[in-house]
N, C-alpha and C positions, 0 to 999 in steps of 0.2 A: 490838372485832372483828379487831383486828390478832392475837390469841391464836387466835380461831377459824381464820383463813386460813393462819397460820404452822402451826398443828398439822396442818391438813388438807394443806397441801403436804408438809411434813416426812413425815407418814406414809404418804401416797399414793405417794412416790417410794420410801420405804424398802421398802414393801411388795412391789415388783415383783420378781418372782422368788423371793420369799418361801417359806418352807415353807407357811405358811397360803394362799398363792395357789395352790401346787401342789395344796394339801388340798382347795381349791374345785373344782380341776380334776378331781380324783380322785372328788370327789362328784358332780360334774355327769355325768361319763362313767358312773358307778355306777347313779345313780337316775334322770337325765334328767328331772328336775322341779326346774326353776331357782327358783321362787318360795318353796318351803319351806327351799331352801338358802341362799337371800337373806336370808330372815327370820331364820334360824338364825344367820347371821352376823352379822346385825345386833344380835340380843339378846347373843350371846356377846361381841359387842366393847364393847357399852355398858356391861355388866357389868365385863368385865376392864380397860376403859379407866378407868371410873369408880375403882375400887380402885386401879389405877395411879397415877393422877391425883391422887387423895386422898393415897396415900403420899409423893408428890413434895411436896406441900403442906405435909405434915406435917413431912418432912424438913427443908424450907427454915425452917419455923418453929423447929424444934429447934437447929439449926446456925448460923442466922444469915445474912445476905446476903453477907458477905466470903468466908466459907468456900465456901458455896454456890455463888458464882460460880465459884470454882476448880474445884469439883466438876463443875458443869455444864459449864463450857468443857472440861476435861479428857473427860469423858463426851461431848460432841459428836465431838470429835477422834477419841474411840476409835470412835464409831459410823460415822465417815468410813470408817474401816479395815474395820470389821466389816461393813458393807454391801458392800464389794467382794468379800466372800467369800459365792457364792450357796449357799443352802439346798438341801439334799437333803431329799426326804419320808422319814422314817422308815417302815417297815412298821407299827409300832405306831401311827402317826397317822392311818392309813388303813383300819384294820381296822374295817370297819362289819358284817361278815357276822354276827357273832355277838350282835347287839342286836336285840331285837324292837321297839324303838321305832321312831317314825315318822321320816320324812326331816327334819323340823325339829328333834325331840329330839336325833337323832344329830349333825347338823350342829351345833347350839349346844354341846353337849357337847365334840365333837371340837375345835372352834374356841377354847373357852374353854380347854381344856388345851393346846392347841398354842400359844397365845399366851403362856403362862408362860414367862417369861423370855425371850421372843422380842424382835427387835430393836424391834418397834414398840411392845412393852410397855415397855421400858427407855426409850424416846423419850417414850412418855406420862409416865413418871414423871419425866423431865427438863423437859418441857414443863409439867407440872403445877407443878414447882418454881418455873420461872421466869415464868409467866405467869398472869396471872387475868383474868376470873374463871374458876373451874375447870369450870363448865358449858361455858364456850367452847373450852378445851381437851379435855374429852372429846368434846364434838360434833364438834370440827375432826378430832380424831384418828379418831373413828368414820367420818364422812364420808371421810376419806382411805382408810380400810379398805376402805369400800363401792365407792368410786370404782376401787380396785384389784381388788377380788374380784368385784364383782357381774357385771361383763362377763364374767367367767370363768365364771360359773356359767351364763351364758345362751348364750355364743358358743364356751366353751370352747377345745377345741385349734386351730381355725380362728384364732382370735385369739392364741392363744400363738406360732404360727408367724410372725405379722406384727409383732410388738413386739420390737424389739432389747432383750432384758434387760440384757444386757452393757453397753450404752449408758445404760440407767436406772440400772443400779448405779453407774457412773461420775459420771453428775449427781447423784445422790443423795448419794454421796460429798463431791464437791464442795460441796453445799449444808451437808451436816453440818460440813464443815471450816470453812467461813465462818462458820457460826454459832458453832461453838467459839472460832474466833480472835476474833470480835465479843465473845462473853461474857467471853472472858479480857482482851480490852482495855477492858472496860467501856462498850462501844458499844451493847448492848442490855441 
């Protein structure tokens, strides 16, 4: 269960101010239908993070635990720096006007694409390499995404005015740094 809760916390914090959270805000403002947006986020995240977690597990088996310890430790330290840079939403990420699909399909598609190479996907790869079972990592990272994005789908802009996003970035950076040092030191 440790893998589940660590994965949940890491991704929930990393997601604060992330472009996919901004995307949830754009979709909520555009469609004003939170439930299909939330379901689309859930499906996209499950698929994306299952793929990312599996990649992490395969890489761990391929390179071995000692090499992976260094890769993971340095990855977590890099994530600490990366999370301090707030994301900007690209116009291409929010263009939903050209699609005849429903809100659910649009959300699932754009969220899946927006997560490719994103901080939380990279974190999921690292977590999938570090922790077992894989279902706990994927479940935890998915819950972390939902904790960060579902409220935005429901309460949108009112919520974002109350959350000190910069403070959340700093907290997330400190957590990633602690995880990186702990992994490099062989503590986890």
